[in-house]
Each structure stands twice: as C-alpha cells, then as structure tokens.
C-alpha positions as CSV (number, residue, x, y, z in Angstrom):
1,M,-9.2,0.9,-2.4
2,S,-7.9,-2.2,-4.0
3,R,-4.2,-3.0,-4.0
4,V,-1.9,-5.9,-4.2
5,L,-2.2,-7.9,-0.9
6,W,-3.4,-4.9,1.0
7,L,-7.1,-4.9,1.5
8,R,-9.7,-2.3,2.4
9,L,-12.7,-4.3,3.8
10,G,-15.9,-3.5,5.6
11,A,-17.8,-4.6,8.6
12,V,-17.3,-8.3,9.8
13,L,-18.0,-8.2,13.6
14,L,-19.8,-5.6,15.8
15,A,-17.7,-2.9,17.3
16,S,-16.5,-3.7,20.8
17,G,-16.2,-0.2,22.1
18,L,-13.5,-1.3,24.5
19,V,-10.5,0.8,25.7
20,Y,-7.4,-1.2,25.8
21,A,-4.3,-1.2,27.9
22,R,-1.2,-3.4,27.5
23,S,-2.2,-7.0,28.4
24,D,-1.2,-10.4,28.0
25,T,-4.6,-11.3,26.6
26,A,-4.3,-11.1,22.9
27,P,-7.1,-9.1,21.2
28,Y,-7.2,-11.3,18.1
29,T,-7.1,-14.9,17.4
30,Q,-6.5,-16.9,14.0
31,V,-9.9,-18.2,13.0
32,A,-9.4,-19.5,9.4
33,R,-6.9,-20.3,6.7
34,V,-7.8,-20.2,3.0
35,P,-5.6,-20.8,-0.1
36,S,-3.7,-17.9,-1.6
37,V,-3.2,-19.7,-5.0
38,V,-6.1,-21.1,-7.0
39,D,-5.4,-23.0,-10.3
40,G,-1.9,-21.6,-10.3
41,Q,-2.7,-18.0,-10.0
42,G,-2.2,-16.0,-6.7
43,L,-5.1,-14.0,-5.2
44,A,-3.8,-10.5,-5.4
45,A,-6.8,-8.1,-5.2
46,F,-9.3,-7.9,-2.4
47,A,-12.5,-6.1,-1.4
48,F,-15.2,-6.6,1.2
49,D,-19.0,-6.1,1.0
50,P,-20.3,-5.4,4.5
51,V,-24.0,-6.0,3.4
52,D,-23.5,-9.7,2.7
53,Q,-20.3,-9.9,4.8
54,R,-18.4,-11.4,1.8
55,L,-14.8,-11.1,0.9
56,Y,-14.0,-10.9,-2.7
57,A,-10.6,-11.9,-4.2
58,G,-9.3,-11.5,-7.6
59,S,-6.7,-13.3,-9.6
60,R,-5.7,-13.8,-13.3
61,N,-8.4,-16.5,-13.3
62,G,-11.3,-14.4,-12.1
63,V,-13.2,-13.2,-9.0
64,F,-13.6,-15.6,-6.1
65,W,-15.5,-15.1,-2.8
66,L,-15.6,-16.1,0.9
67,D,-18.7,-15.9,3.2
68,L,-17.4,-14.8,6.5
69,K,-20.5,-15.5,8.3
70,E,-19.6,-19.2,7.9
71,R,-17.9,-20.9,10.8
72,D,-15.2,-22.3,8.4
73,P,-15.0,-20.0,5.4
74,R,-14.2,-21.7,2.1
75,L,-13.1,-20.1,-1.1
76,K,-15.9,-20.3,-3.9
77,G,-16.0,-19.3,-7.5
78,P,-15.0,-17.9,-9.9
79,M,-18.0,-15.8,-10.3
80,L,-16.4,-13.7,-13.1
81,R,-13.9,-15.2,-15.4
82,K,-11.6,-12.5,-16.4
83,P,-7.9,-11.6,-15.7
84,I,-8.5,-9.3,-12.7
85,G,-6.1,-6.4,-11.9
86,T,-8.0,-4.5,-9.1
87,I,-11.4,-4.6,-7.5
88,E,-13.5,-2.4,-5.2
89,V,-17.0,-2.7,-3.8
90,A,-19.7,0.0,-3.7
91,P,-21.8,-1.5,-0.9
92,E,-24.7,0.8,-1.1
93,T,-25.3,0.0,-4.7
94,G,-24.4,-3.7,-4.5
95,K,-21.8,-3.6,-7.1
96,L,-18.2,-4.8,-7.5
97,F,-16.0,-2.8,-9.9
98,Y,-13.0,-4.3,-11.5
99,T,-10.2,-3.7,-13.9
100,T,-8.5,-6.0,-16.4
101,P,-5.7,-5.4,-18.9
102,D,-8.5,-4.8,-21.4
103,E,-11.5,-3.1,-19.7
104,F,-13.1,-1.4,-16.7
105,G,-16.5,-2.4,-15.5
106,Y,-18.7,-3.7,-12.8
107,M,-20.8,-6.8,-11.7
108,H,-23.9,-6.9,-9.6
109,L,-23.5,-8.6,-6.2
110,R,-27.2,-9.0,-5.4
111,T,-28.9,-9.6,-8.6
112,N,-28.3,-12.0,-11.6
113,D,-27.8,-9.0,-14.1
114,P,-24.8,-9.5,-16.3
115,P,-21.6,-7.6,-15.9
116,K,-21.3,-4.2,-17.7
117,I,-18.1,-2.7,-19.3
118,L,-17.8,0.9,-18.8
119,A,-14.5,1.5,-20.7
120,G,-12.0,-0.5,-22.9
121,R,-8.3,-0.5,-23.1
122,Q,-8.1,3.0,-24.4
123,W,-6.7,3.9,-21.1
124,R,-4.8,1.7,-18.5
125,T,-6.3,1.8,-14.9
126,T,-4.1,1.3,-12.0
127,R,-6.0,1.9,-8.7
128,L,-9.6,2.3,-7.5
129,A,-11.2,4.1,-4.5
130,Y,-14.8,4.3,-3.4
131,E,-16.0,7.5,-1.8
132,P,-19.2,6.6,0.1
133,T,-21.0,10.1,0.7
134,R,-21.5,10.6,-3.0
135,K,-21.3,6.9,-4.0
136,E,-18.7,7.5,-6.5
137,M,-15.8,5.3,-7.8
138,Y,-12.5,7.1,-8.4
139,I,-10.2,5.4,-11.1
140,A,-6.6,6.4,-11.3
141,T,-5.1,6.0,-14.8
142,R,-1.7,6.3,-16.2
143,E,-2.8,8.6,-19.2
144,R,-5.7,10.8,-18.2
145,G,-5.7,11.7,-14.5
146,I,-8.4,10.5,-12.1
147,I,-11.8,9.6,-13.6
148,V,-15.0,9.6,-11.5
149,Y,-17.9,7.3,-12.1
150,S,-21.3,7.2,-10.4
151,T,-21.8,3.8,-8.8
152,E,-25.6,4.1,-8.9
153,E,-26.1,4.8,-12.7
154,G,-22.7,3.7,-13.9
155,E,-22.2,7.1,-15.7
156,R,-19.0,8.8,-16.1
157,G,-18.4,12.0,-14.3
158,P,-15.6,14.5,-14.4
159,T,-11.9,13.8,-15.2
160,I,-9.7,15.3,-12.4
161,E,-6.5,16.7,-13.7
162,L,-3.5,16.0,-11.5
163,P,-0.6,18.4,-10.4
164,G,1.9,15.8,-11.7
165,W,2.3,12.6,-13.8
166,Y,-0.1,9.9,-12.4
167,A,-1.5,8.9,-9.1
168,D,0.6,6.2,-7.4
169,V,-1.5,6.0,-4.3
170,L,-5.3,6.5,-3.9
171,E,-7.2,6.3,-0.6
172,A,-10.6,7.5,0.3
173,V,-12.4,8.5,3.5
174,P,-16.0,10.1,3.7
175,G,-15.8,13.4,1.8
176,K,-12.1,13.2,0.7
177,V,-9.8,11.2,-1.5
178,F,-6.1,11.4,-0.8
179,F,-3.4,10.7,-3.5
180,S,0.2,11.3,-4.3
181,V,1.8,11.7,-7.8
182,A,4.7,9.8,-9.2
183,N,7.0,12.7,-9.9
184,K,6.3,15.0,-6.9
185,S,6.7,14.7,-3.2
186,G,3.7,15.3,-0.8
187,L,0.0,14.4,-0.5
188,Y,-2.9,15.8,-2.3
189,V,-6.7,15.7,-1.5
190,I,-9.8,15.8,-3.7
191,D,-12.8,17.3,-2.1
192,A,-15.6,14.9,-3.0
193,A,-18.3,17.5,-3.1
194,T,-16.6,19.7,-5.7
195,H,-14.0,17.3,-7.3
196,T,-11.3,20.0,-6.8
197,V,-7.7,19.2,-5.9
198,S,-5.6,20.9,-3.2
199,P,-2.4,20.2,-1.6
200,F,-2.6,18.4,1.9
201,P,0.5,19.8,3.6
202,V,1.2,17.6,6.8
203,T,2.6,19.1,10.0
204,G,5.4,16.5,10.8
205,K,7.6,14.4,8.7
206,L,6.0,12.4,6.0
207,V,8.0,11.0,2.9
208,T,6.2,10.1,-0.2
209,P,5.6,7.8,-2.0
210,A,4.1,6.0,0.9
211,Y,1.6,3.2,1.5
212,L,-1.7,4.6,2.8
213,D,-4.4,3.1,4.9
214,A,-7.3,5.1,6.3
215,D,-9.6,4.9,9.3
216,P,-13.1,4.7,7.5
217,T,-14.6,7.1,10.0
218,G,-12.2,9.7,8.5
219,Q,-10.3,10.4,11.8
220,Y,-6.8,9.0,10.9
221,L,-4.7,8.4,7.8
222,F,-1.9,5.9,8.3
223,A,1.2,5.7,6.2
224,T,4.3,3.5,6.0
225,Y,7.5,4.4,4.1
226,D,11.0,3.1,4.6
227,R,11.2,2.0,8.3
228,H,8.6,4.3,9.6
229,V,4.8,4.1,10.4
230,V,3.0,7.3,11.0
231,A,-0.6,8.3,12.0
232,I,-2.0,11.5,10.6
233,D,-5.0,13.4,12.2
234,I,-6.9,14.3,9.2
235,A,-8.8,17.2,10.7
236,T,-5.6,19.0,11.6
237,A,-3.2,17.5,9.0
238,T,-0.8,16.7,11.8
239,V,1.4,13.6,12.4
240,V,0.3,12.5,15.9
241,A,2.1,9.3,16.1
242,R,5.4,7.9,14.6
243,R,7.0,4.4,15.1
244,T,10.3,3.4,13.7
245,T,10.5,-0.2,12.7
246,A,13.4,-2.6,12.4
247,S,12.6,-3.2,8.7
248,G,9.9,-2.1,6.3
249,A,6.5,-2.6,8.0
250,R,3.0,-3.4,6.8
251,I,-0.1,-2.2,8.5
252,A,-3.8,-3.0,8.9
253,F,-6.2,-0.7,10.7
254,D,-9.3,-2.2,12.5
255,P,-11.8,0.6,12.9
256,D,-14.1,-1.5,15.1
257,R,-11.5,-2.1,17.8
258,R,-9.6,1.1,17.0
259,L,-6.4,-0.8,16.7
260,L,-3.5,-0.6,14.2
261,I,-1.7,-3.9,13.4
262,V,1.9,-3.6,12.5
263,S,4.0,-6.5,11.1
264,E,7.8,-6.3,10.6
265,Y,10.8,-8.5,10.4
266,D,12.6,-8.5,13.8
267,R,15.7,-7.2,12.2
268,P,16.7,-6.9,8.5
269,G,17.5,-10.3,6.8
270,H,16.0,-12.2,9.8
271,P,13.1,-14.4,9.2
272,L,11.4,-13.8,12.6
273,I,8.2,-11.7,12.2
274,R,6.7,-9.5,15.0
275,L,3.1,-9.0,14.8
276,R,1.7,-6.3,17.1
277,A,-1.5,-4.3,17.9
278,F,-1.5,-0.7,18.9
279,S,-4.0,1.6,20.0
280,V,-3.8,5.1,18.5
281,D,-4.9,8.7,19.8
282,A,-3.5,12.2,20.0
283,K,-0.7,10.9,22.3
284,G,0.6,8.4,19.8
285,L,0.8,4.7,19.3
286,T,0.5,2.5,22.4
287,E,1.3,-1.2,22.2
288,V,-1.6,-3.4,23.4
289,S,-0.5,-6.8,22.6
290,E,2.2,-8.9,20.6
291,L,0.3,-11.6,18.7
292,K,1.8,-15.1,18.2
293,N,2.9,-15.1,14.6
294,P,2.0,-18.5,12.8
295,A,5.1,-20.5,11.6
296,D,4.2,-19.6,8.0
297,G,3.0,-16.0,8.6
298,Q,4.5,-13.3,6.5
299,V,4.6,-9.6,6.8
300,G,1.7,-8.7,4.3
301,L,-1.5,-7.5,6.0
302,E,-5.0,-6.5,4.8
303,S,-7.5,-4.4,6.8
304,F,-11.1,-5.1,7.7
305,R,-13.4,-4.3,10.5
306,G,-13.1,-6.6,13.6
307,G,-9.8,-8.3,12.4
308,F,-7.3,-8.4,9.7
309,L,-5.9,-10.8,7.0
310,Q,-2.2,-11.9,7.0
311,Q,-0.3,-13.3,4.2
312,G,1.2,-16.8,4.7
313,H,3.5,-18.9,2.5
314,N,0.8,-20.6,0.6
315,S,-2.4,-19.4,2.4
316,L,-4.2,-16.3,3.8
317,L,-4.7,-16.2,7.6
318,L,-7.9,-14.7,8.9
319,W,-7.7,-13.1,12.3
320,S,-10.6,-11.8,14.3
321,A,-11.5,-10.8,17.8
322,A,-10.5,-13.2,20.5
323,P,-13.3,-15.4,22.0
324,G,-15.1,-13.4,24.8
325,Q,-14.0,-10.1,23.2
326,Q,-16.3,-10.1,20.1
C-alpha cells in the first residue's frame, strides 16, 4: 500500500529471529538522514523493492529513489517526471505502479522499457495495494469501487463493488485485502482468489475509519484510531492487544524483528515525542525499548523490514537494527 507518509516496504535486513525482553539496549539505531523536500516539493508517497533493496519516493516533481545497500544512502532521480499521487511496487514483476491527477500506470524497475499508462483521468484513484499470491494490484477509486489489475500483463481484471461509498483504507496481506468504506463502520475483506467481499467482524473494540498496517506474513493487522493502538489476530479476527496513548499515535511494524514501533506526543499539546518498540503476541503488547528520539524527530512513521522511517522537520530519518543485532 502507498499512503501519505506511511510506508509499506519490503526486506532490507535479514530477520534476526530474536526473542526480546525489556532491555536498556535499543533494538534500532538511526543510520541515515535524507531530505524530505526536493525542489520545493515534499516526498509524500513511498514504496520499497526488496529485490534491489531500493526505496522509492514520490512527490509532485516525480519519482526518486534510495539504494539502501549503500553505507550512506543518497536521494537520486527523478526517474519519472510526473506529479505523483501514490506508488506501489510489485516486486515479483519488477514494476512500480503510480497514480497522478491524470493517469494510472506503471514503470519498469529492471529494464529500460518506457512507462505504460493503463487508465486516464476518467476515474480518480486514491489508494493502491499489492496482493502477492496472485500478483495483482488493487486500485481504490472514488467513482467505481476497487479495480484489479494483473501486474504481470498489465491487464485489467474485475471491478469489485463495495458495500458503501468508496474505500478510505486499503491494506493487503497474502490472500486477503482489507478495506473500510467512507459511509459505514467496520472492516471488510476481499478474498484474493475469488475477488468476493465479505464483512470482517472483529471480536473486541475497533472504531473505523482507522489507519491500518499489516504484518506481511498475514498474522496480524494493526490499527490506530483516536488514542488507541490495537493488534488484530487475522486468523481469529480478534483484538489481542490494545494500548491507549497520550495522543494520536503513529505505528510501523518490522516483520523481521517482530516489533511494533509506536510514536506519540508525551501529552496533548506537548512537543516531546516518545518513540517505543513493542513485541506483540497473543498476550498483548510488551514494551521492549524506548528509543532516543532525535531533536527534530516527529510522530510520522513508515514500515519496512529490519527498521523503520521516521519523519523529521526537514528530513526523513532511517532507523535499522542496532550494531551487533543485525
């Protein structure tokens, strides 16, 4: 999924396989800092290619990229000069899908083939989500439900009718795509094999609309709303963890280290930001460590494997596994 300043990224570091307990040793360290504004336009859409380990970032000036294999990653580009709305990578087919105010299309990441436009401005796209088992891209629109495209051939598939107005959240895990609609409460799920929609009633309190982030293995779905963070076991559709925060929180899940990063203001109206890592299991959320927030660190977070990205005042802060824990 692409979304404003909330990433959904792929593999950067190898999974550590560690079991964590509360410790004074931080599991992450800040390893890089890159500009958040280029040529007067903020980077506001992100996606990651785990094959080449490149982070792509979109702005009104185009698509830029970072090579996270480099010791000191630097922003490069633009590789596509269009006013980008959202982006999402299909790693298996080596393509980056994008939306602009005028079109929906894709560009090739590992060949020199030119970008291909799949649709014009006859409908406005709002969100993208990539489902890996069938290699399909889901496009939520304001006018015509959710449209499915094959990322291999670029061919248009079915249009999925919604039980309400339009999808205001879209999040995929292997075999499932979750969404909520603007004029109804609750979550819905699309079966990727059949493209059928059904309600996803959750046992435990969940208020929608909520921001969603998912465990790429398909075990957990995380949600934030108001002053709450919840973890939902997808197999049982049950809230297994809940945390009340001092202010509206942001989250980023690291599937390699199985840690949920939570950022929040220490109290409403106070500039101090708390940045903490939690382990998650059927017993709930257990605090592992409180990270030292940089002087310019803000609450916005983005997920990827082996670390996370944090929004700063004028930069983006890249965190990864602490030395000796990679």
